[in-house]
ZAKOLMAR-470490 format. One record per residue (C-alpha): x, y, z. Coordinates in steps of 0.2 Angstrom, whole numbers, plus 5000, padded with zeros to 4 digits. Layout:
# residues N
XYZ
...
//
This chain:
# residues 374
500050005000
500650174995
500950305012
500650464999
498650384994
498450325013
498750505019
498050585004
496350465011
496550535028
497350705026
498750665035
500150815030
501850815031
503350685023
504350645040
505350505043
504650445060
502850485054
503050375040
503750265051
502050255063
501050225046
501950095040
501650005056
499750015057
499749975039
500649815040
499749775056
497949815050
497549655042
497749535057
496749545073
497949615083
497849745097
498749885092
499050045107
499450195101
500650315112
501050495110
500950675117
499250765119
498950865099
500150745088
498450655080
498150485086
496450475083
497150445064
497850275066
496450195069
495550245058
496950195046
497050015053
495149995053
494950065034
496249925029
495949755037
494649665034
493349745046
493149875034
491449865032
490849865049
490649975061
491950085068
491550175087
492650275093
492650305113
493450435124
493650345139
494350505149
492650615145
491250455152
490850485169
491850345180
489950295185
489350265168
490850185161
490449995162
488550055155
489250145141
490550015136
489549845138
487849915141
486449875151
484749805156
483149875163
483249915180
485149885183
485050055189
484250225193
483650275175
484050145168
482350145162
482650015146
484049895139
485349975132
486849915120
488349945125
490150005111
490649815113
489049755106
488649895096
490449875088
490349685084
491049645069
492149795065
493549905077
493150005094
494650125096
494650175115
495750335115
496350395133
496450205141
497350245155
495850345163
494850185163
494450135181
495149995186
493649905189
493449905171
495049885168
494549695172
492949685160
494149745145
495349615150
494149495151
493349535131
495049545124
495649365131
493749275127
492749425116
491449385132
490749515143
489049565153
487849705152
487849785169
486249695180
486349545168
487049385171
487049325153
488549315145
488849415126
489849355113
490749495105
492049505088
492649665092
494649735087
495449825100
496549995096
496850115111
497650275113
498550365126
499650515132
500150445149
501450335153
500750165155
502450075164
502350195176
500250185178
500650005181
501850035191
500950165203
499350015204
498150135192
498450015178
498449815175
499949755170
499149585161
497849735151
499349815148
500249715140
498549625131
498149815124
500149815118
500549665106
500849815091
501449965099
501450125088
502350295096
501650455086
502950575087
502750755094
502950905081
504650945087
505250785081
504650815063
504851035060
504950965040
502950945043
502751105053
502551245038
501451155028
500351105041
500251285045
499851335029
498551195027
497751255041
497651435038
497251385020
495551295028
495051435040
495151555028
493951485015
493051395032
492551595035
492851705018
494151775022
496151795012
497251655019
498651735030
500551705024
502051685029
503551785028
505551705028
505851745047
503851725052
504351525045
505651515055
505151575071
503751445069
505051305066
506151335079
504551345092
504351175103
502751165101
502151075116
500551065111
500850995094
499750985081
498151025089
499051205095
499951225080
498051235072
497551335086
498851455082
498451505063
496651525069
497051635082
498351725072
496751715054
495551775067
496451935075
497652005064
497152125050
498452115042
498751945030
500451945030
501351885044
503151935052
504051825065
503651965078
501751935075
502051745077
502951775093
501651835101
500351685098
501851575105
502051545124
503551475135
504351345133
505551475123
506051465107
507151315102
506951215118
506751025115
506750995133
505050975135
504250875150
502550825146
501050805157
499750755147
498950935151
498451065139
499751195138
498751315132
497051375141
495351275135
494251425138
495751535127
495251415114
493351435116
493751615115
494651595099
493551495091
491951625097
493151775089
493351665073
491251655072
491051825076
492251895063
491351795051
489551835054
490252035057
490651995037
489051935032
488252105040
489252205032
488852135015
487152115021
487252325024
488052375007
486752294997
485452375010
486352525007
486452514987
484752474985
484252614996
485252734986
484552654969
482652694977
483352874983
483452835000
484452905013
485752765019
486352745037
487852775042
489252665040
489752605056
487952605064
487652495078
486352365069
484752325078
485052145091
486952155092
487852215106
489252325106
490852205107
491352295122
489952235131
490152045128
490951955142
492051825144
490651725150
489651775136
490751745124
491051565132
489151515130
488951595114
490351485107
489551315116
487851355110
488251385093
489551215089
488051105100
486851195087
487951155071
488250975078
486350955084
486650955101
487950795099
489350845113
490750745109
490650825087
490650995100
492050975108
492950935093
492251065084
493251195100
494551125099
494351045117
494150885126
492250835132
492550825147
493050995147
491351045137
490350965150
491451065163
491051205155
489051175151
488751145170
489951325174
488951395161
487151345165
486951275144
//
């Protein structure tokens, strides 16, 4: 299988040797039913690998189910994964299939697998060993034929040593390991990725794409990118949304690159986001607002043109538009709430998709919904 065609199919950008090596492993293991553990820092793009494995496996016509284990509350994770019977717990008004039952004959992707409670790890180990499980509240064994691909940004051997992750489950999941390189180890891809993100947001929000001068490109490629590809995309969107100029210089780029300092390669990864989730929501709101303002301006220009055609007195440019608050009257909480509401509306209330749209975790989205009373 040609790696370039795989990249094109899944929108994977770059040509670094380490990324190519990881993709080659995914393609070689795809025809088998072996369990795969994808490791790498947060934001490196681990979610592409289970999709590649599924698409090039004999299970490609079966279901592909992606589960973010870190976003599901501990009290409901067993029910979500394995299903439950009617009356199994308060609120269980009817029997429900779990993800392992739904994915029968296909592939299940367990993202943030290190977040699974120990009791759930026991259930997962049984599925991997025997293909059997029981719904919550049932004594009946159910068989399932599922290929498991897991991913984590945590150091699982350390978690095993600390007693937070079962050793037998670790070895069962880690039959074939795939290590996804951080962005600082594939610097030749940084500019290509940034350019693609800038072009995408320009198309999406009908604005001219930003371009970098040579010094700005050096600034990007010299930075250590602790948040990896996700952070790079975030920065491309921030610059596109905030800067009035479309020609970006190195001083402009540096405004959007927080510590660690340029050229630093000794990054200690903790698994937490190095840049604020709330700031990402606010910039997403700002981008949406810029698109709305552009639409309003076009509408006003058209109305003014028509009114002038009919001899009417046009309103002065810059007059407030009815129904819109001045920007300085919008609080941070209001902006965050509006961005979340818009994302939920765009995705039909699907929180996972809304979280992806906002570039935050589902857990952060749930917390913000609760805090802001949405």
